[in-house]
C-alpha positions, 0 to 999 in steps of 0.5 A, a space after each residue: 499500500 502506498 497511500 497519502 490521505 490528506 485534508 486542508 484547512 483554509 482561511 480567507 486570503 485577506 491580502 488578495 482581498 485587499 488587492 482585488 477590492 482596493 481595500 485599506 482595512 483591518 483583516 477582519 473587515 476585509 474578510 467581511 467585505 470578501 464574504 459580502 461580495 461573494 454573497 452578492 455575486 452568488 447568493 452564498 458566502 463560500 469564497 471562490 477557491 483561489 481566495 482560500 489561504 491554506 493554513 494547514 495540510 494534514 496527511 496520513 501516510 500508509 506505505 510499506 510498514 509505515 503508518 503515521 499521521 501528521 501536519 506538514 511543516 511546523 506551526 509557524 510554517 508559511 503557506 508556501 512551505 506547507 504547499 511545497 512539502 505536500 507536492 514534494 511528497 507526491 514527487 518523491 513517492 507518487 502515492 495514491 492520494 485519498 481525500 473527502 471532496 478533494 476533487 471539489 475543494 482541496 485540490 482546486 485550492 491547492 492548484 491556485 495556491 501553488 500557482 501563486 507561490 510558484 510551486 513545481 510538481 511535474 509528477 502531480 501534473 503528469 498525464 502520460 507525456 513523460 510517463 505512459 503509466 499516467 495516461 490512463 491513471 493520473 491525479 487529474 482525472 475525476 475517474 482515475 484511482 491515483 486520486 480517490 475522492 472517497 465522497 465522490 466515489 461513494 456518491 457515484 459522481 452524483 452531486 445530489 448523493 454526496 454526504 458530509 464526512 462527519 455524518 458518514 463517519 458516525 454512520 459507520 461507527 467512527 468518531 467523526 468530528 471531535 468538538 470543532 467545526 470547519 466554520 470555526 477555523 477563521 476565528 481560531 486562526 485569528 486567535 493564533 490557535 494554529 496547533 488546534 487547527 492542525 489537530 482538528 485537520 488530522 482527525 478529519 484525515 483519520 476519519 477519511 482513512 477509515 472510510 477509505 479502508 471500508 470502501 477498499 473492503 467493499 470493492 474487494 481490494 482488501 480481504 476482511 482479515 487485511 481490513 481488520 489488520 489495517 484498523 488494528 495497525 492504526 489503533 496501535 499507531 494512535 495509542 503509541 503517538 502520545 498526543 492528546 487529540 489522537 488518544 481522544 480520537 482512539 478512545 471515541 473510536 473504541 467507545 463507538 464500536 463497543 
């Protein structure tokens, strides 16, 4: 198995908002203007993908005998450094990327932000010109497995059949979100709570991985015993990590499955 499960957390890119809308305001007020403009434009408050600044990318790497979960860079790392680390991992290992709504949100955001910061990654953008193996299975095609958007696959690529990760996780007996919500990220970011944002992002990665393992079992890619072993491996990793949010996730998982 060579799998990289990932999730991102974002906040409004107020620097871009200032440039685009010619504003000379405090960050909080710029963000309000950006949301107001978006509401006037579309009737919704969710900003366009390129106006999301990435403040955390959390990953779970399952490769050979390795299984670990962490957030890229240290808490003080810049957006450019976080993005570079993510794409360097793809360049080096060519893993199968696994996400929840990564095709609809995470990857388009990463595309725009990498464009902004001049982050190269030929392997990610490969579609067969340099490596023929990527012609029929690459990261960019919605229907290829090199990036598996679990939400998209389970919904049969039908928007009306999609579901929130938190609800599907709970539906399957997994912990789901642990006390926070993505809507709180901007407020927590303004308070300087980067560590908490990263912890929250890591639990989303864990939920995504558990649903992905169940999908692999259903698709016949994992035998029942292999699936059980993968879950037990993850429990061992969480127990040994010695990190409060991972211990809490493990406890919630074991309680839900009791």
